[in-house]
C-alpha positions in Angstrom: 90.0 38.9 69.6 93.5 38.9 67.8 95.8 41.0 68.5 97.9 41.9 65.1 101.4 43.3 65.8 103.8 44.4 63.0 106.6 41.9 62.4 109.3 44.6 62.1 108.5 47.8 61.8 109.5 49.2 58.5 111.3 52.2 59.2 108.4 54.2 57.0 105.5 52.7 59.4 104.2 53.7 63.1 101.8 51.7 64.8 99.0 54.3 66.4 96.5 51.6 67.4 95.5 48.0 67.7 91.9 47.9 68.8 89.5 44.9 68.2 91.9 43.1 65.7 92.1 46.5 63.2 95.2 48.2 63.4 96.0 51.5 62.2 99.4 52.5 60.8 101.0 55.8 60.2 102.8 55.9 56.9 105.9 58.3 56.1 105.2 59.0 52.7 108.8 60.7 52.5 110.4 57.6 53.6 112.3 56.5 50.7 111.6 52.9 51.1 107.8 53.6 51.0 108.6 55.4 47.9 110.5 52.4 46.4 107.1 50.3 47.4 105.1 52.7 44.9 107.9 52.8 42.5 107.8 49.1 42.2 103.9 48.9 42.2 103.3 51.6 39.3 101.7 51.0 36.5 99.7 52.4 33.9 95.9 52.4 35.3 94.7 54.0 31.9 96.3 55.2 29.1 98.4 58.1 30.2 97.4 57.8 34.0 100.1 55.9 36.0 99.3 54.7 39.5 99.0 52.3 42.4 95.9 49.8 42.4 94.9 49.8 45.7 94.6 46.1 45.9 98.4 45.9 44.8 99.5 48.1 48.2 97.4 46.4 50.4 98.9 42.9 49.5 101.9 44.2 49.1 101.6 46.0 52.5 100.7 42.7 54.0 104.0 41.0 52.8 105.9 44.0 55.0 103.9 43.5 57.9 102.7 40.4 59.4 100.2 38.7 61.9 101.6 37.5 64.8 98.5 36.8 66.8 98.0 33.7 69.2 94.3 33.0 70.0 94.0 33.4 73.9 
């Protein structure tokens, strides 16, 4: 099993748990830093519908967080 750690906890994220290789992060959606990510990723998903695709958000969050695990 590998442990995953936040490289540097963003101001909008709090690590809740890290068990069995899965991490649980609480996101403060009122934080300006998180809002800037959402604004940056917002696109017109369908005509007249603006939002963020889950795959784009997950990819971006992986840049904000890092797997610093080492095999034990």
